[in-house]
N, C-alpha and C positions, 0 to 999 in steps of 0.2 A: 078257592077258585077266581080268575080274574074275568071279569064280560065288559067288553066293547060294545055300543049299539050304536049304529048309526053316527058316528066317530067321524066330526071333520073340522080342516081345521084349514083358514087362508090368511096367507100373511099381507100385510096394508093394504087390510076391507076397504073398496071404497076408493082405489085411489087407482093409474094406469100400470101400476108394478102391482099389482092384484095377484098374487100366484097362491092357485090350491094345492096344499102340499101333503093332507090327507084329507079323500074323499067317502063318506061315508061309508063305513068300514065298520063292521060287524063281528067279533071276532068273542069265543070262549076257548080260556086257556086253563084243563084241569088242574089242580091239584098235584102236583111231584111231576109235573111236564115239564121237555126241553125242548122248546121253541125255537129253532131258526129262523130268523125275518132276511129276507136276500131283496136287493135288486143292483140296480147301477146309481151311479149318482144324481142325488135330486130326484129320487124314488116316492120318499117318504117315511124311509125307514127309521131314521133319526126322531124326525118328528113324533110316528106310533110310540118311538119310547119314550120320550119327556111328554107325551099326555097322557101317559101310564104312571109316569114320578110324580109327574104334578107342576113339571116347569112349565110346562104350556094346558091351557086350558081350551079343551073342544071348542069351538064357537054352536054347535049341534050335536046333539047326544049325548049319552051317559057313560060314564066309566064304573063301576061296581066289582070289589073285593069282596069274597066271604058274602054278596047275599048285602053289604054297605054300599051306599052308593056316596063314592068319593067324586066324584065328577068336579064339586069346588075346594075340596082341599086342596091345603095349599101342598111348595114340596115339602116342608119342614115337617106339616104335620103325616103328611104318608112316609116319612122317614123313620118316623117309628116298625115300620113293618114291611119296608121298602128299602131293600140295597143298591147298590148302583158300583161295577167294574167300568174307569174308562180306557180309551184309548191309551193316553199317557199317563204309563207307570206310577208319576211321579203324585199323580192326582188322587189316588186309594189310600196313602200312608201320608202319615206327616214323618216329613225329612228329615229332621230333628230329636227324635224321638229313637229309643230302641228297637228291634223288635220286642223286645217283651212288651215295653211301655206302648207301643201298636196296639197289642194283644189286650190288653189289662183296658186300649179305653177303649177297646171293641163289649169286649164284660161290660162295661159300663155301661156301656149304648147312648155312650155322648157324656156322662154326668162327667164334666171333669171335676166339680168340689170333690169329690168323693177322692180325686188322688191316689195316686200311681202306686200304694201298699197293695203287695202281694204275696200271698200264703205261702207256702212250699208243696199244698195243696193245687193248689194254683199252676204254679209252675210246673211241678210235672205234666199237668193236664197239659200246659203250654207244650213241651218236649213232647207228650207224646203225639198230642194233633201233629207237630211238623213233622215229628218222624214220619207220618203219613205219606208226604207231599215226596220221600225220598230226595230231598237237596241237601239234607245236612244243616238246614236251619235250625234243630234242634239242642245245637252246639254251640250255637251264634246267640241267644239271647238277650248278651250283653254289649251286642253291634249296632248301631247307627242303620239305619234304614238306609241312609241315603248312598250309604257303599256297596250296598249289594245290585246284584243284575237286573234290567228289566223284566227275567222273568221270573226270578224268589220275589221280587216285589208286588208281581199281578198273582202271582202263587200266593203270599200274603192278604194280599186285597180279598179273594176270594173265598182266603178262611175265614175273616174278620167276622163277616157277617154269621157264620155257622155259632162264632163264639160268645153272640149274643145273647141276652139271657131278657123275655123267650128269643130266641132265634128269626131271622130274616126271612117272613112268607113270600118274598118276590122277593128275586135278583136278577137285575137287568143288564144285560154284558153289550158295549157298545162297542165291537171293535177287540175287544180289551186282548188278545194277541196279535192286532194285526202292525204292528209296531217292530215286533220279537222278530230272528232269524225265523227259519224256518225250523228248526230242529227245534226250537226254546218254546217256539210257538205249540207246536205237536204238543212237545211234553205239559205246558201247563193246560194245554188242552185236557191233555189226558186228566191230570191234574183235577180241573175243576169238574169232567165229570164223572168223577170219584167219587167227589165233595158234594155234590149238587144231590147223585143219584141217595149218598149216605143221608144228608137233612132233608129228604123228598120236599125240595123246595120249589117253586116254582120259578122258572128260568124261561128268559127271552131273551135269544142272544142274535143282537144284527151282525150279518159277516160279506162282506162281499163277495168271500171264497165259497162256493157251491162244493168243491170235495170235501171241505170242512163240514159243509153243515149238512151233507150227505152222511158224514163216517159220523155224525154228533148227533144225539137227541134224539127224539123221536118223530120231528114235526119239521118241515120245510113248505115254509110262507113267501109268495114270491108279490112283492111289491110294485106296481109299476105305476108314476104319474099318480100314487095317493091311493089308487084302489088294488084290492090286490084279486091276482090273477092266476094264482095259483095253490093250492092247500096239498101237498103229501104228507101222508103217517103212515103208518104201521105196513105194510107188506107192500103197497106203490112205492114208499120212499126206502125201502130196502132192496129195490131190487131196481131203479132209478140209478143212473150216470150221469155222467157231467153234461156229457151230449145229448142225454133224452130230455135233461131241464132247460138245456140254452134250445133246445127246438120248440116246445114247449113254451119258452119264453117268446121266441121268433112269432108263433103263431097267436098266441095271445096280444103282444103289443104290434103287429105288423113292421119290426125294422129287427133287424140285425147290428147296425149298427153298437148297443150296447153291450156287445160280446163280452168284448177287452177289461169292462169292467166288472164284471163275473169271474173271473179266472183266476 
């Protein structure tokens, strides 16, 4: 379980360029839930994600994971149980390594000194887990990752945290399909949904596409100017349409000019 309490973040504090990216955000994310965080450019989506990952620290407020106050923990310290997949497919995998070597690194949780040795049992596990992706990667273990498509690399990037020992507790997806063609984006989202459901890993996904936020996951949060202005879940989320969300955003923000960034 993740708890943010009165978290705020202002950049360039004390100067004429001061910008409040997140303002007094209090949110609880239950174990195994998938929450989509949507909003126009500059709304505070990515800053929220970086406060959770430890890349940024809040000016005020606290962040707790499973009851442990991690507010002042570094990005490196949180990395043992927080995994991230970024917009750029090259960031989640090591380009010079093969698929198998990348998966070995995932199982070692970054302990490179242990080497790349892999048993037959572990290789069989890799083949089995890759086969569930439906991309034929189970027959390409010895292929370098930089020869794969962006969609294939992103699918592997989502799988790798599930192979950790212990697995990641929290998965942060920062527009991880936005650079992919629509058909590949849909495929990677389907794969992501399958993997996080099986692992019951708490997932927070930043996206600018409301249609994806409504189709996947079990909660939709809308952020505007650093403040949460909408929280849809359960039956409310299942029944909502893109136009419903846009209309509610117009009412909450008092502006219609941001719609283009939400479709």
